[in-house]
DOVO-176502 format. One record per atom (N, C-alpha, C, O): residue number from 1; residue in one letter; atom name; z, x, y. Coordinates in nm, 2 decimals. Layout:
N
+-----+-----+------+--------+--------+--------+
!   n ! res ! atom !     c3 !     c1 !     c2 !
+-----+-----+------+--------+--------+--------+
! NUM !   A !   CA !      Z !      X !      Y !
...
+-----+-----+------+--------+--------+--------+
REM end
This chain:
60
+-----+-----+------+--------+--------+--------+
!   n ! res ! atom !     c3 !     c1 !     c2 !
+-----+-----+------+--------+--------+--------+
!   1 !   M !    N !   2.21 !  -7.63 !  -1.61 !
!   1 !   M !   CA !   2.12 !  -7.64 !  -1.50 !
!   1 !   M !    C !   1.98 !  -7.67 !  -1.54 !
!   1 !   M !    O !   1.93 !  -7.60 !  -1.62 !
!   2 !   G !    N !   1.92 !  -7.76 !  -1.47 !
!   2 !   G !   CA !   1.78 !  -7.80 !  -1.51 !
!   2 !   G !    C !   1.68 !  -7.72 !  -1.43 !
!   2 !   G !    O !   1.71 !  -7.66 !  -1.32 !
!   3 !   Y !    N !   1.56 !  -7.72 !  -1.47 !
!   3 !   Y !   CA !   1.45 !  -7.65 !  -1.41 !
!   3 !   Y !    C !   1.35 !  -7.75 !  -1.36 !
!   3 !   Y !    O !   1.31 !  -7.84 !  -1.44 !
!   4 !   Q !    N !   1.30 !  -7.73 !  -1.25 !
!   4 !   Q !   CA !   1.19 !  -7.81 !  -1.20 !
!   4 !   Q !    C !   1.06 !  -7.73 !  -1.19 !
!   4 !   Q !    O !   1.06 !  -7.63 !  -1.12 !
!   5 !   W !    N !   0.96 !  -7.77 !  -1.26 !
!   5 !   W !   CA !   0.83 !  -7.70 !  -1.27 !
!   5 !   W !    C !   0.74 !  -7.75 !  -1.16 !
!   5 !   W !    O !   0.73 !  -7.87 !  -1.14 !
!   6 !   G !    N !   0.68 !  -7.66 !  -1.09 !
!   6 !   G !   CA !   0.57 !  -7.69 !  -0.99 !
!   6 !   G !    C !   0.44 !  -7.73 !  -1.06 !
!   6 !   G !    O !   0.43 !  -7.70 !  -1.18 !
!   7 !   L !    N !   0.35 !  -7.78 !  -0.99 !
!   7 !   L !   CA !   0.22 !  -7.82 !  -1.04 !
!   7 !   L !    C !   0.12 !  -7.71 !  -0.99 !
!   7 !   L !    O !   0.11 !  -7.68 !  -0.88 !
!   8 !   F !    N !   0.05 !  -7.65 !  -1.09 !
!   8 !   F !   CA !  -0.05 !  -7.55 !  -1.07 !
!   8 !   F !    C !  -0.18 !  -7.61 !  -1.10 !
!   8 !   F !    O !  -0.20 !  -7.66 !  -1.21 !
!   9 !   V !    N !  -0.27 !  -7.60 !  -1.01 !
!   9 !   V !   CA !  -0.41 !  -7.65 !  -1.03 !
!   9 !   V !    C !  -0.50 !  -7.53 !  -1.04 !
!   9 !   V !    O !  -0.50 !  -7.44 !  -0.95 !
!  10 !   T !    N !  -0.57 !  -7.52 !  -1.15 !
!  10 !   T !   CA !  -0.66 !  -7.41 !  -1.17 !
!  10 !   T !    C !  -0.81 !  -7.46 !  -1.16 !
!  10 !   T !    O !  -0.84 !  -7.56 !  -1.22 !
!  11 !   F !    N !  -0.89 !  -7.38 !  -1.08 !
!  11 !   F !   CA !  -1.03 !  -7.42 !  -1.07 !
!  11 !   F !    C !  -1.11 !  -7.29 !  -1.09 !
!  11 !   F !    O !  -1.08 !  -7.19 !  -1.03 !
!  12 !   C !    N !  -1.20 !  -7.30 !  -1.17 !
!  12 !   C !   CA !  -1.29 !  -7.18 !  -1.20 !
!  12 !   C !    C !  -1.43 !  -7.23 !  -1.19 !
!  12 !   C !    O !  -1.47 !  -7.33 !  -1.24 !
!  13 !   C !    N !  -1.51 !  -7.15 !  -1.12 !
!  13 !   C !   CA !  -1.65 !  -7.19 !  -1.10 !
!  13 !   C !    C !  -1.74 !  -7.07 !  -1.08 !
!  13 !   C !    O !  -1.70 !  -6.97 !  -1.01 !
!  14 !   A !    N !  -1.85 !  -7.07 !  -1.14 !
!  14 !   A !   CA !  -1.95 !  -6.96 !  -1.12 !
!  14 !   A !    C !  -2.01 !  -6.97 !  -0.99 !
!  14 !   A !    O !  -2.03 !  -7.07 !  -0.93 !
!  15 !   L !    N !  -2.04 !  -6.85 !  -0.93 !
!  15 !   L !   CA !  -2.11 !  -6.85 !  -0.80 !
!  15 !   L !    C !  -2.24 !  -6.93 !  -0.80 !
!  15 !   L !    O !  -2.27 !  -7.00 !  -0.70 !
!  16 !   Y !    N !  -2.31 !  -6.93 !  -0.91 !
!  16 !   Y !   CA !  -2.43 !  -7.00 !  -0.92 !
!  16 !   Y !    C !  -2.41 !  -7.15 !  -0.90 !
!  16 !   Y !    O !  -2.49 !  -7.22 !  -0.83 !
!  17 !   A !    N !  -2.30 !  -7.20 !  -0.96 !
!  17 !   A !   CA !  -2.27 !  -7.35 !  -0.95 !
!  17 !   A !    C !  -2.24 !  -7.39 !  -0.80 !
!  17 !   A !    O !  -2.26 !  -7.50 !  -0.77 !
!  18 !   L !    N !  -2.19 !  -7.29 !  -0.73 !
!  18 !   L !   CA !  -2.15 !  -7.32 !  -0.59 !
!  18 !   L !    C !  -2.27 !  -7.29 !  -0.49 !
!  18 !   L !    O !  -2.26 !  -7.32 !  -0.37 !
!  19 !   G !    N !  -2.38 !  -7.24 !  -0.55 !
!  19 !   G !   CA !  -2.49 !  -7.21 !  -0.47 !
!  19 !   G !    C !  -2.48 !  -7.07 !  -0.39 !
!  19 !   G !    O !  -2.54 !  -7.05 !  -0.29 !
!  20 !   F !    N !  -2.39 !  -6.99 !  -0.44 !
!  20 !   F !   CA !  -2.36 !  -6.86 !  -0.38 !
!  20 !   F !    C !  -2.42 !  -6.74 !  -0.44 !
!  20 !   F !    O !  -2.40 !  -6.63 !  -0.40 !
!  21 !   D !    N !  -2.50 !  -6.76 !  -0.54 !
!  21 !   D !   CA !  -2.56 !  -6.65 !  -0.62 !
!  21 !   D !    C !  -2.65 !  -6.56 !  -0.54 !
!  21 !   D !    O !  -2.67 !  -6.45 !  -0.58 !
!  22 !   Q !    N !  -2.70 !  -6.61 !  -0.43 !
!  22 !   Q !   CA !  -2.79 !  -6.52 !  -0.35 !
!  22 !   Q !    C !  -2.72 !  -6.47 !  -0.22 !
!  22 !   Q !    O !  -2.79 !  -6.40 !  -0.14 !
!  23 !   L !    N !  -2.60 !  -6.50 !  -0.20 !
!  23 !   L !   CA !  -2.52 !  -6.45 !  -0.08 !
!  23 !   L !    C !  -2.49 !  -6.31 !  -0.09 !
!  23 !   L !    O !  -2.46 !  -6.26 !  -0.20 !
!  24 !   P !    N !  -2.48 !  -6.24 !   0.02 !
!  24 !   P !   CA !  -2.43 !  -6.10 !   0.02 !
!  24 !   P !    C !  -2.28 !  -6.10 !  -0.02 !
!  24 !   P !    O !  -2.21 !  -6.19 !   0.00 !
!  25 !   D !    N !  -2.25 !  -5.98 !  -0.08 !
!  25 !   D !   CA !  -2.11 !  -5.97 !  -0.13 !
!  25 !   D !    C !  -2.01 !  -5.99 !  -0.02 !
!  25 !   D !    O !  -1.90 !  -6.06 !  -0.05 !
!  26 !   R !    N !  -2.04 !  -5.95 !   0.10 !
!  26 !   R !   CA !  -1.94 !  -5.96 !   0.21 !
!  26 !   R !    C !  -1.91 !  -6.11 !   0.24 !
!  26 !   R !    O !  -1.80 !  -6.15 !   0.27 !
!  27 !   E !    N !  -2.02 !  -6.20 !   0.23 !
!  27 !   E !   CA !  -2.00 !  -6.34 !   0.26 !
!  27 !   E !    C !  -1.91 !  -6.41 !   0.15 !
!  27 !   E !    O !  -1.83 !  -6.49 !   0.17 !
!  28 !   I !    N !  -1.94 !  -6.36 !   0.02 !
!  28 !   I !   CA !  -1.86 !  -6.41 !  -0.09 !
!  28 !   I !    C !  -1.71 !  -6.37 !  -0.07 !
!  28 !   I !    O !  -1.62 !  -6.45 !  -0.09 !
!  29 !   W !    N !  -1.69 !  -6.24 !  -0.03 !
!  29 !   W !   CA !  -1.56 !  -6.19 !   0.00 !
!  29 !   W !    C !  -1.49 !  -6.28 !   0.11 !
!  29 !   W !    O !  -1.37 !  -6.32 !   0.09 !
!  30 !   E !    N !  -1.56 !  -6.30 !   0.22 !
!  30 !   E !   CA !  -1.50 !  -6.38 !   0.33 !
!  30 !   E !    C !  -1.46 !  -6.52 !   0.28 !
!  30 !   E !    O !  -1.36 !  -6.58 !   0.32 !
!  31 !   Y !    N !  -1.55 !  -6.58 !   0.20 !
!  31 !   Y !   CA !  -1.52 !  -6.72 !   0.15 !
!  31 !   Y !    C !  -1.40 !  -6.71 !   0.06 !
!  31 !   Y !    O !  -1.31 !  -6.80 !   0.07 !
!  32 !   G !    N !  -1.39 !  -6.61 !  -0.03 !
!  32 !   G !   CA !  -1.27 !  -6.60 !  -0.11 !
!  32 !   G !    C !  -1.14 !  -6.58 !  -0.03 !
!  32 !   G !    O !  -1.04 !  -6.63 !  -0.07 !
!  33 !   K !    N !  -1.15 !  -6.50 !   0.07 !
!  33 !   K !   CA !  -1.04 !  -6.48 !   0.16 !
!  33 !   K !    C !  -0.99 !  -6.61 !   0.23 !
!  33 !   K !    O !  -0.88 !  -6.64 !   0.23 !
!  34 !   R !    N !  -1.09 !  -6.68 !   0.28 !
!  34 !   R !   CA !  -1.06 !  -6.80 !   0.36 !
!  34 !   R !    C !  -1.00 !  -6.91 !   0.27 !
!  34 !   R !    O !  -0.91 !  -6.98 !   0.31 !
!  35 !   E !    N !  -1.05 !  -6.92 !   0.14 !
!  35 !   E !   CA !  -1.00 !  -7.02 !   0.05 !
!  35 !   E !    C !  -0.89 !  -6.97 !  -0.04 !
!  35 !   E !    O !  -0.85 !  -7.05 !  -0.13 !
!  36 !   N !    N !  -0.85 !  -6.85 !  -0.02 !
!  36 !   N !   CA !  -0.74 !  -6.79 !  -0.11 !
!  36 !   N !    C !  -0.78 !  -6.79 !  -0.26 !
!  36 !   N !    O !  -0.70 !  -6.83 !  -0.34 !
!  37 !   F !    N !  -0.90 !  -6.75 !  -0.28 !
!  37 !   F !   CA !  -0.95 !  -6.74 !  -0.42 !
!  37 !   F !    C !  -0.92 !  -6.60 !  -0.48 !
!  37 !   F !    O !  -0.90 !  -6.51 !  -0.41 !
!  38 !   L !    N !  -0.93 !  -6.60 !  -0.61 !
!  38 !   L !   CA !  -0.93 !  -6.48 !  -0.69 !
!  38 !   L !    C !  -1.07 !  -6.46 !  -0.74 !
!  38 !   L !    O !  -1.13 !  -6.55 !  -0.80 !
!  39 !   I !    N !  -1.12 !  -6.34 !  -0.72 !
!  39 !   I !   CA !  -1.26 !  -6.31 !  -0.76 !
!  39 !   I !    C !  -1.26 !  -6.23 !  -0.89 !
!  39 !   I !    O !  -1.20 !  -6.12 !  -0.89 !
!  40 !   V !    N !  -1.33 !  -6.28 !  -0.99 !
!  40 !   V !   CA !  -1.34 !  -6.20 !  -1.12 !
!  40 !   V !    C !  -1.49 !  -6.16 !  -1.12 !
!  40 !   V !    O !  -1.58 !  -6.24 !  -1.12 !
!  41 !   T !    N !  -1.50 !  -6.02 !  -1.13 !
!  41 !   T !   CA !  -1.64 !  -5.97 !  -1.12 !
!  41 !   T !    C !  -1.65 !  -5.83 !  -1.19 !
!  41 !   T !    O !  -1.54 !  -5.76 !  -1.21 !
!  42 !   K !    N !  -1.77 !  -5.79 !  -1.23 !
!  42 !   K !   CA !  -1.79 !  -5.66 !  -1.28 !
!  42 !   K !    C !  -1.86 !  -5.58 !  -1.18 !
!  42 !   K !    O !  -1.89 !  -5.46 !  -1.20 !
!  43 !   D !    N !  -1.89 !  -5.63 !  -1.06 !
!  43 !   D !   CA !  -1.96 !  -5.57 !  -0.95 !
!  43 !   D !    C !  -1.87 !  -5.47 !  -0.88 !
!  43 !   D !    O !  -1.77 !  -5.51 !  -0.82 !
!  44 !   A !    N !  -1.90 !  -5.34 !  -0.89 !
!  44 !   A !   CA !  -1.82 !  -5.24 !  -0.82 !
!  44 !   A !    C !  -1.81 !  -5.25 !  -0.67 !
!  44 !   A !    O !  -1.71 !  -5.20 !  -0.61 !
!  45 !   D !    N !  -1.90 !  -5.32 !  -0.61 !
!  45 !   D !   CA !  -1.90 !  -5.34 !  -0.46 !
!  45 !   D !    C !  -1.78 !  -5.41 !  -0.42 !
!  45 !   D !    O !  -1.72 !  -5.39 !  -0.31 !
!  46 !   F !    N !  -1.73 !  -5.50 !  -0.50 !
!  46 !   F !   CA !  -1.61 !  -5.58 !  -0.47 !
!  46 !   F !    C !  -1.48 !  -5.49 !  -0.47 !
!  46 !   F !    O !  -1.39 !  -5.51 !  -0.39 !
!  47 !   S !    N !  -1.48 !  -5.39 !  -0.56 !
!  47 !   S !   CA !  -1.37 !  -5.29 !  -0.56 !
!  47 !   S !    C !  -1.37 !  -5.21 !  -0.44 !
!  47 !   S !    O !  -1.27 !  -5.18 !  -0.38 !
!  48 !   D !    N !  -1.49 !  -5.18 !  -0.39 !
!  48 !   D !   CA !  -1.50 !  -5.10 !  -0.27 !
!  48 !   D !    C !  -1.46 !  -5.19 !  -0.15 !
!  48 !   D !    O !  -1.39 !  -5.13 !  -0.06 !
!  49 !   L !    N !  -1.49 !  -5.31 !  -0.15 !
!  49 !   L !   CA !  -1.45 !  -5.40 !  -0.04 !
!  49 !   L !    C !  -1.30 !  -5.42 !  -0.04 !
!  49 !   L !    O !  -1.23 !  -5.42 !   0.07 !
!  50 !   S !    N !  -1.24 !  -5.42 !  -0.16 !
!  50 !   S !   CA !  -1.09 !  -5.43 !  -0.17 !
!  50 !   S !    C !  -1.02 !  -5.31 !  -0.11 !
!  50 !   S !    O !  -0.92 !  -5.32 !  -0.04 !
!  51 !   L !    N !  -1.08 !  -5.19 !  -0.14 !
!  51 !   L !   CA !  -1.02 !  -5.07 !  -0.08 !
!  51 !   L !    C !  -1.04 !  -5.07 !   0.07 !
!  51 !   L !    O !  -0.95 !  -5.02 !   0.14 !
!  52 !   L !    N !  -1.15 !  -5.11 !   0.12 !
!  52 !   L !   CA !  -1.18 !  -5.11 !   0.26 !
!  52 !   L !    C !  -1.11 !  -5.21 !   0.34 !
!  52 !   L !    O !  -1.06 !  -5.19 !   0.45 !
!  53 !   C !    N !  -1.10 !  -5.34 !   0.29 !
!  53 !   C !   CA !  -1.05 !  -5.45 !   0.36 !
!  53 !   C !    C !  -0.91 !  -5.50 !   0.32 !
!  53 !   C !    O !  -0.85 !  -5.58 !   0.39 !
!  54 !   G !    N !  -0.86 !  -5.45 !   0.20 !
!  54 !   G !   CA !  -0.73 !  -5.50 !   0.15 !
!  54 !   G !    C !  -0.75 !  -5.64 !   0.09 !
!  54 !   G !    O !  -0.86 !  -5.67 !   0.05 !
!  55 !   F !    N !  -0.64 !  -5.71 !   0.08 !
!  55 !   F !   CA !  -0.65 !  -5.84 !   0.02 !
!  55 !   F !    C !  -0.57 !  -5.94 !   0.11 !
!  55 !   F !    O !  -0.49 !  -5.90 !   0.19 !
!  56 !   P !    N !  -0.59 !  -6.07 !   0.09 !
!  56 !   P !   CA !  -0.68 !  -6.14 !   0.00 !
!  56 !   P !    C !  -0.82 !  -6.12 !   0.03 !
!  56 !   P !    O !  -0.86 !  -6.07 !   0.14 !
!  57 !   P !    N !  -0.91 !  -6.16 !  -0.06 !
!  57 !   P !   CA !  -0.89 !  -6.21 !  -0.19 !
!  57 !   P !    C !  -0.85 !  -6.11 !  -0.29 !
!  57 !   P !    O !  -0.88 !  -5.99 !  -0.27 !
!  58 !   K !    N !  -0.79 !  -6.15 !  -0.40 !
!  58 !   K !   CA !  -0.76 !  -6.06 !  -0.51 !
!  58 !   K !    C !  -0.88 !  -6.04 !  -0.59 !
!  58 !   K !    O !  -0.96 !  -6.14 !  -0.61 !
!  59 !   I !    N !  -0.90 !  -5.92 !  -0.65 !
!  59 !   I !   CA !  -1.02 !  -5.89 !  -0.73 !
!  59 !   I !    C !  -0.98 !  -5.85 !  -0.87 !
!  59 !   I !    O !  -0.89 !  -5.76 !  -0.88 !
!  60 !   I !    N !  -1.04 !  -5.90 !  -0.97 !
!  60 !   I !   CA !  -1.02 !  -5.86 !  -1.11 !
!  60 !   I !    C !  -1.15 !  -5.82 !  -1.16 !
!  60 !   I !    O !  -1.16 !  -5.77 !  -1.28 !
+-----+-----+------+--------+--------+--------+
REM end
């Protein structure tokens, strides 16, 4: 039996490169949710948003 592999596209970008570095955390959260992004951060506020709002977006 053969296997068919799907195509995965990975995109990684810093908030600064997107012009989002001055946005409030909540707007970044909403953008990540709308675009189905994974957010990688050391900012504890995103952990709080995750507990408050659930997911998506996923937070690491």
